[in-house]
C-alpha positions, 0 to 999 in steps of 0.5 A: 262687707262692712261700711268703709269710711275715712279715718280722720287725722290732722294733716299738720299735727299738734306736737305731743305733750305727753297726754292729749292724743295728736296725729304725731303719735300712734300705737295703743294710745291712738287705738284707745282714743279712736275706739271711743270716738267710733263707738260714739259716732254710731250713736250720733247719726243725724244728731247735733253733737258737742265734743267737749275737750275736742283737742286736735279735732280728729274726734269731732271730725269723725263724729261729723261724718254721721252727725247733722252738726258738730261743735268742738270746744277746746280750752287752748286757743292755739289748738282751736285754730289748728283744728279749724285749719286741719278739719274744714267741714261744713257741719263742723265748728270749733270754739274756745271755751271752758268745759265748766262754763260752755259757750253755748245756749241751753238745750242746743244739742242732742248729744255731748261727747267728752272723753278723758276730760273730767279727771283733768280739773276740779269742780267736776259737778259744774262740768256735769251740770253744764252738759245737762244744761246744753242737752235737749230733753232725752239727749245723750251724755257719752263720757269716759274717765280712767277707773282709779282703782285699775288705772292708778293701782298700787304699782302704777305711776301717778299721771301728773296731768290728772287733778282728780281721778274717780272710782267707778262708784264715784263716776256713777254717783256724779253722773246720776246727780244730773241723769237718772239713766246711766249705762256703763261700759268698760274699755281695756286695750289688749291683744287677743282673739274675738268670738262673736255670734252673728245674731248677737248674744243676750248674755255678757261676754265670756272672757279668758284672761291669760295670767302668766305662762301657766294659768288663765282666768275665766270671767264674765264681763271685761276684767281689769279695764282701766277706762270707764265709758258711760252713756247717760240720759234723762230719757230712755237709753239706746241699745248699746252694742258690744264693740271691738276695735281691730288693729291689724297692723299690730295683731297680724304682724307679731311674728314679723315684729318679733323677727324684726326685733330679733334682727335689731337685737342681733344688730345691736349686739354686733354693734355693742361687740364692735363698740367694745372692741373699739373701746378696748382699742381706745383704752390700749391707745390711751395707755400708749399715749399715757406712757408716751406722755409719761416719758415726755414728762420725764424728758421734760423734767430732765431738760428742765433740770439741765436748763436749771443747772446750765443757768446756775453755771452760767450765773456762776461764770458770769459772777466769776467773770465780773470778779475777774473784770473787777480785779483786772480793772483794779490791777490796771488802775494800780499799774497806772498809778505805779507808772505815774509814780515812776514817771514822776520819780524819773522826772524828779531824778532828771531835774536833780541830775540837771541841777548837778550837771549845772553845778558841775558846770559852774565848778568847772567854770570856776576851776578854769577861771582859777587855773587861768587867772589866779594860778599864774599869779599865785605862782609868780607870787610864790616864786617871785 
């Protein structure tokens, strides 16, 4: 039975921004990061340790399980505050600082751990010199970085968070500017099987790498490893054992995962078929609606034409009515004028008749006077 210990993880994780590991994500990225810290943990028992670029703080907390003391240095102040809240340990401290200007005194720690850090900034020589400055004589530098030749090969997409990646030789040359002793380990995430001798083995591991469906590649050492882990010192290096990280939740559930994926695929295909049926129904309904809209538009056009014709007829009728009214008014005025003329003429005729009647009355009076007065006198005169 091995030694059981807790896996440190933030109770309140930082959001995952795409590069720095937080408890908000899992999977292969989490496995890679924890493996590096667990390997370093075994080398830091009873030591004063500095974790540079400690991030969310889980790694420094993992180291603090065996170390005498651990200081985590992180550039982001908000992340430092979060780490202090999540990992409150008596032998663990978190500070804000720059990896190239560490806020620590000379020769104050026995080991410096810094994983996947150096590729994120320039002035990488200053970083290595700072590690050497804060280490005590014989102290350990445990650092990792991607191997540019593998990590950023011809078919790989560039990592936008990396400023300067290093090849294996560049990484070794940089460390040797400060540390005469450098040992290199390779890290490669994988799914496979392990055969380890109980008593250890003096030789390198024999590795079989499956290449496609029909071929294997046999080699010694770990081929195509995208990460390099270095242990460096100005003194004698400790024994560095081979290390495996076994993630049973991934390796032992492949069949279950495959069945789940198959079931999910079947559900997705059924959902897709249903969606296609729904789309076909919607398309049919859309055609019906389009036809109805076309008929409605035709009816609307016909109604608008009828309304236009009705409006034209009404306009013409109104114009005719106006003309008829105008003619009636003119006829009425003419009749009124004719009536007035007739009345005037009748009045004149009546006046003329009255004048004639008056003259006749005068003539009758004159005749009566003649007959009454002069005629007897004339008769007497003639007859003597």
